[in-house]
N, C-alpha and C positions, 0 to 999 in steps of 0.2 A: 494337690493329691493326684497321683497317677495310678490308674486302674488297668490292670492287664486282663483282657477278655480272651477266654479260651475259644478254640475253634468251634466247639459245639454251640456256643452262644451265638457266634457270628453267623453260622450257617442258618440257624433258626431265624435270625433277624433278617438276613439278606436273601433268603430263598424266594421263590416265586409264590409261595403260599402266604396266607394271612399271617401276619406277625402275631405270635402268642401275646395275649394281653399283658401278662406280667413283664415280659421282656420289653414291650413297647413302653410301659410305665417306667421301668427302670432306666431305660435310655433317656427318657424325658427328664427324670429326676437328676440323673448324672449331669445332664446339660444345664439344668436350673442351678445346680450347685457349682457350676463352672469347674468340674473335675475334668482332668484329661484322661482320655482312654488310649490304649495302644494294643497292638497285637504283637505276638512274638514271631520272629523270622521263621522259627521252626514250625509254627502253625501254618504259615504260608507254604512251607516246603511240603507239609503233609497234604495240603489241598492240591498241590501240583502233582501228587502221585495218583490222583483220582483218574482211573482208566476211562471214565466217561468224559470225553473231550468237551462236549457241549456244556455239561454241568460244570466242569472244571473252569472253563473260560468265563462262564457267567459269574461264578463265585469269585474268581480272581479279579474280575472287573469291578464287582461291587465292593470287594474288600480293599480296593485301591484307595478308597477315601479314608481309611484308618491309618494313622501314623504307625510306623513299625519301630519297635524297640531297638535302639542301637547300642552296640557295645555291651551286649549281655555277657555275664560271666559264665564260665563253664563249671558246672558243679563237680566235675571229676578232679578239678584242681584243689578241692577242699577235702582232705582226707577225713576231717571231722564230720562233714556233712555226709560223705559217702558211707561212713561207718554207721550212720543212723538209718540207712536205707536197705531194703531187701535187694538182692541181686536182680537187676532188670532182666526180663525174659523176652522183651520185644522192643521195637523201635518206639512204640507208644509209651512204654515205661520210661525210656530215656527222655523223651520230650516232656513227659509229666514232671520228671525230676528237674529238668532245666527250668520249667515254669515255676516250680516251687522254690527253686534256688534264687530266682529273681525276687521273690517275696522275702525269703529267708535273709537275703543280703540287703534288703531295704531299697532295691532298685525301683520297685513298685510298692505301693502301699497295700494293694489288695489284688486278689485273683478271683475272678468270677467264672464259675464253671458249673455245668450240670453233670459232670462226671463224678458219680458218687464214690468211685474207687479213689479218685484223686482227692476228694474232700476227706475221705477216711485217712488217706496217707498223710495229709496235712495235719489232721488231728493227732495222729500218732507221733508226728514230728514236733508237735506243740506249736504249729503255725496256726494262729487263730484268726487270720484275716483272709482266709479262703472261704468264699461264700457260694452257696447256690443262688440262683436268681431270686427266689422268694426271700431268702435271708437278707440278701443285699437290698432288696426292695424295702423290707421292713426297717432295716437299720438306716439306710440312707434317707428314707422318707422322714425319719425322726430329726434329721439335720435341717430340714427346710424351716424357714422362719415361722415361729408359732408364738402365741401369747403365753403358752405354758411350755414346760420342758419335758420331753419324753426321754427316758434313759433306756437305751437299747442294750447296754452291756449288763452283765449279771455278776453278782458276787460269786466267787468260786474258791474252792479249797485247793491250795497248792503246796508242793514241797518247796522248801527254801531254795534248792538248787535250780528251780525253774524261774526264780524271781530275778529280774534284771536289776542288779545292785547299782547300776549306773543311771537308773531312772531318776528324773528330776525330783521326785517326791523325797528322795534321800539327801538332797543337797544340803538343806539346813541342818540335818542330823550330823552329817559329816563335818560341817563347820563348827558345831557346838560340842560335838562328842568325838574327839580325835581317835578314840579307840574303836569307833563304830565298825570300820571296815577291817582293821587289823586284828581285833580280838573278839568283839561282840558278835559280829555277823558270822565269824568262823565257828563260834560256839553254837549259834543257831543252826548252822549247817551240820555240825557234828551230831547234835541231838535230833536233827531232822524234825524240828518243831512244826506244828501245824500253822499254816499261813492262810489268812482269809484276805482275798484281793477283790478290788473292784477295778476292772480295766476299762478305760475309755477306748472303745473300738474305733473312734474317729482318728486317733493318732497313736494308739497302742500304749499310751502312758498309763501309769497307775494313779488312779484318783483317790483310792483309800486302801489302807492296809491295817490288819490287826494280827498280832501274834500273842496268844495267851499261853500260859504255862502254869501247871499245878506245882505249888511249893508247900513243903511242910518243914519249915526251918525258921529260925529266929530272923526277923526282918531287921536289917540295918537301919535303926531309927532311934532318935533321941527326942522325946522320952521313949522308953522301950515299949514295944507292943507285945502283949502276951502271945506266946507261941501258939499257933493254930494252923490249920490247913487253909490256904488261900489260893485263889486263881490270881496270879500276877499278870497284869496287862503289860507285857514286855514292850510292845510297840503298838501305838494307837495314833494313826496319823491320816489326815485328809489333806490332799494337795491343795495348796492355797487357792488356785483358780477354780477348784471344784467345791469350795465352801458355799453354803447356801442351798445345797441339794439334799440336805438332811442325811448325808452319808455318815456324819459323826454320830447321830442318834442311832443309826442302824448298826454301826460298829459297837456301840454300847449294848445294844440288844443282843448282838452275837456273843459278846463277852459274858453277858448274864446267862444266856442260854447254855453256853459252854460250862459255866459253873453249875447250873441246874442239872445238866446231864451227868455231871461228874459228882453230884450230891455234895457240892461245896457251897457254903452259905456266905462266904466272904471274898471280896476282891480287893486288890490294891494296885496302885501304880506310883511311879516316881516321876517328878516333873520339875524342870527348871521354869520358874515363872517368867513370862514374857510380857512385853508391852502389848496391850490390846489382846489379851490372852483368851482366844475363843474356846480352847479346850477346858480351861478352868471354869468358865461360865457354864459350859455344857455339863461337866461332871458334877458340879455343885447343884445343878438343877435336878439331878437324879440321885442325890443322897451321898455323894462322896464327901468326906470330911477330912480336914487337915489334922494329921496326928503329930507331925514333927518333921525333922530333917535327917538325912543320912550323912555319912561321912564325906560324901562328895558335895554336900550342900544342896542336894535335891530335896524338894518337899515330898513328903509321903502322904498320900491320900488313900483312905480305906472306905469300903462300903459294905454294909450288910444287906442281904436280900430277904432274910427271914426275920420277922418281927420278934423281939424278945418277949418272954412270958409276962414280964411286968410292964408291958406297954401302957396300960391304963395309968400307971403312976407317972409315965413320961409325957403322954399326949392322948387326948381323946378326939383330935381333929383328923378326920379321914383323909383330907387332902395332904396335910402335913405328914401323916403316916405313909401315904402312897408315895410322896416325894422322897422321904428319907429312906424307905425300905423298898422302893420300886424293884420288881414288879408286884410286890405284895399289896393287898388292898383290903379295906374293911368291908365286910358283908353281913354284919349282924342284923338283928331285927330292926334296929333304928335306921338302917340304910334302906332307902327306897330302891326298888328294882323295876326296870322297864324293858319291854321287848320293842326293839326298833326295827321295822322292816326296811330292807335296803335292796335295790335292784342289782342284778348281777354285774352290770357294767361298772357301777360305782363300788361294789364290793371288791371287784378285782383291782380297781385303782387304789382303794383305801387300804386293802389288806393284801398286798402283792406277795407276802410270805405265806399265804394260806394255800394249803393243798387239799383238794377235795378227796374224800376217802376212796373214791374209785380210781383216782390218779395215783395215790400212794398212801400207805397206812401211816397214821400217826402225824397229825398236822403239825404239832409243835416240833417234831423231830426233823422237819424239812425246811428249817429256817435258812439254811445255807444255800439252797438251790432255788433261786428266784426266777420267776418268769420274765420274759422280755416285755417291752412296751410298758414300763413302769413309770408313772409320773414321779418326779422327785419327792413330792410330799407323801407318797405312799411309803417311803422308807422311814418317815418320821414316827416318833412315839406319840407326839401330840398331833391330833387330827381334828378335822371339822366335818360335821355332817349337816346337810341342809334338808329341811322337811317342811311339809305343809301341815303337819300335825305335831302336837306336843301335849304334855300333861302338866297342869299348873303346879302340881306338887313337886316337880323336878327341882333339885337343889344341888349345890356343890357336894361332891363326895358320893352321890348316888351312883348306882350301877346301870349301865346300858348293855343289854345283850342283843347282838345284831342277828337278825333273822334274814337270811338270803332268800328272797322270793323267787318265783318263776321256775328256776331250774333245780337247785339243790333242795329248796323248801325246807330249810333247817337252820337252827341256831348254831352259829359257828364261833363267835368271838365275844369277848367281854372287855368293857372299858369303864373308866371312872370319869364321871362328869366333872368338868372344871368350870363351865359357865354355860348359861342358856340365854340367848337373846330372842325375844319373841316379836311376832307381828311386824316384820320389816318388809317394806316394798322398795326401799332405796338400794339399788344394786351396788352403788359406790360404797355405801356403808358396809354392806356384806363383804365386798372385796377387801375393805380395810380390816374388818374383824377376822377374816379367814386367810389373809394374804400369806401368812407364814405356814399354813397347815392345810390348805384346801387342795382337793383333787379336781375341783370343778373349774371348767373353763369359763371365760367371760361370757360366752354365749349361754352356757348352762345357767349361770347366775341371773342373767337378764331375763331368761325365759321363766325361771322360778319366781322372779319378783313381780310377775303379772298378778300374783295374789300374795296374801300374807305368808311370809316365809320365816321359819324359826331356825336359828343357828345354834347347833349343839357342839360345843367344844369339849373334847374329852381326851384322855390318855388311854391308848391301847395297852392292855395288861397281859392278856393271854388268849389263845385259841382253845377251844374245847378239844380234849383228846379224841372224842367221838361226837360226831354231829348229832344234835337232838332234833329229830325230824318232825315235820308237820304231823305225821302219823303218831309219833311218840307223844306230841303235845295233845292230840285228841284223845289218845288212849289213857293218858294220865289225868284227863279232865282239866288241863291247864287252859285250853281254849275251846270254843264251841263252833268256830267258823274261821274264815280266811283272816289273815293278819294283814290289814291294809293301812293301819294307823299305829302310831306309838301307843302302847297300852301298858297299864300297870301290871306288875307281877308280884304276887304275894310271896312272903318269905318261904312259906311251906312249898309252894310250887317251884320257887328258885332252887330249893334244896333238891327237888326231884331232878332238875336239869343238870346240876353240877355234880351229883353223886357219881363218883368214879370218873368224872370227865375233866376235873381239874385237880392239880396237886394242892390240897388244902393246907399244906405247910405255908403257902403263900397267901393265906387269907386270915383275917382277924375277925373273930366272931364277937 
C-alpha cells in the first residue's frame, strides 16, 4: 500500500517544533504496517516557493528522506475528471486536484492531509480514501494485529451508479447469472434503487451489499404464493473473504428495518442453492421458509415479521416464535423481564447501531449510519453479555432490557434470552461459549473470570424509540435506587417502559 502525504502533514512532522502526538503515532503505525509513504513532486515545488530561504532549505533537507512519486498523471488529460471539478482559482487548487487525481487513478491508495477544503473536495468527488490525520490514525490502527477484529468502515447508502460493478464481490454473480451486467444491473440503474454497502477501507473493495425493492405483484413461484406486498431482497451478498464478520446478519437486519419503515410485513428472495451454502443457513436461522421454485429454477424463500393472530394454534414456544417471525418476540405475562445494567464501553460495542437521542432523534431510524470502531460481533443479531450478577429465574425466551449506566443512564434496547450459563471462572470455557457472538477481548474475559461470571446469550430485537431514563424509572416507581445488578421487572412496570416506545405489532402478548 502506498500512501501520499500532503505538504501540511510533512511540515508539521519535520519542523523544528515538537511533533504533534497524533502525527507521531500515525507515522509509527504506518511503519509497523510496512506501508510505503511518498510525497508529490508538486508538494516539493510548493515548498521551494517559500520566500523564507532558511526555512525553505531546512524543510527541503528534511523532506529529502521521503520518496517522491514518479510518473504522476496529469488530471487535465482526463475530461471526465475535469468535468467533476470546480474551476481552479489558484495554484493551490491545481496542486490539490493533481493529488486527488493520483488517488482517483489508483496510483496511491490513500492521501493524508489536514486541508479540510481538500477533504471536502474528495468527498464531493466520491473519493473516500482521503483522510485527516485522526481519521487515518483510527483506521490504520485497526489494522494492527489484534485478538479481535475492529471494523473501521461503515455501512452507507449509495446510488447504484456510484457502485463499482467490477468489484470482486460481483464475480460469482456474473459467472452464475449471465444477464447480471447486461440487463439486471441496467434495470437497477434505471430505477435508481437504494443500495446499502459495506466498504473495506483497507483496499476499497465491497465486503457486503444489499439491494431491497418493494413489490406488489404476483411472484414467479410454483406452487403459487398469494399476491401481497413484499420487500424483495434483490441482492444480498457478503464477499467470501469477509464472511465471519457478522455482515450477513447485519444485512438481514437492514432488510427487515427497510420493510418495517415501509409498513410491509413480508420479505422474499430468490436463490440458487450452492454447496456449503452459508446464505441458506443464515436466512433459515431467522425464519425464511422455502415456498417453491421459479421459472429459472431458483428457490423462493419468504419470511413474515409480524406474528399471525392465530399464533397460539401454531406455537407457544417463545424462542420458536422469535426465530420464525424475527424481530417479533413474546412479552406476555408468562415471560419474565429483567433490567440488565451495561457500561457505556460495552454498550457501544454490543449495539453499534444505537444512536443517543442527543445525537439524533429516533434510534431505530438510524440503523444505516453506523459509528466507526465497531467490533465485528456488534453487527450480529446474536450477542453475548457477561455479568457478575444474574437472577435464578432467567430462562429461554425471557426478555432482557439493557440499561446503559454512567452516561445515558437509560434503558435503550430489548433482547430475547437464548441461554444462560452461570458461575463460570474458566476463561477458556467462556471464550468457547461466546466465540461467535462476543464483543469482549481475551483480556476482558480473563479479568472477569477472577470471580464467578455469568454468560447471557441473547438475540437483539429492537431499540426503544425513546430512552426510558433513570429519572423516568424513579418517577414511575419501577426502581428505588441505582441499578448495579441484573434485576427482575414486573410485567406491569415493563408495560410502563415500552408504552409508545416500541411498535407493538412486533410483540406477542
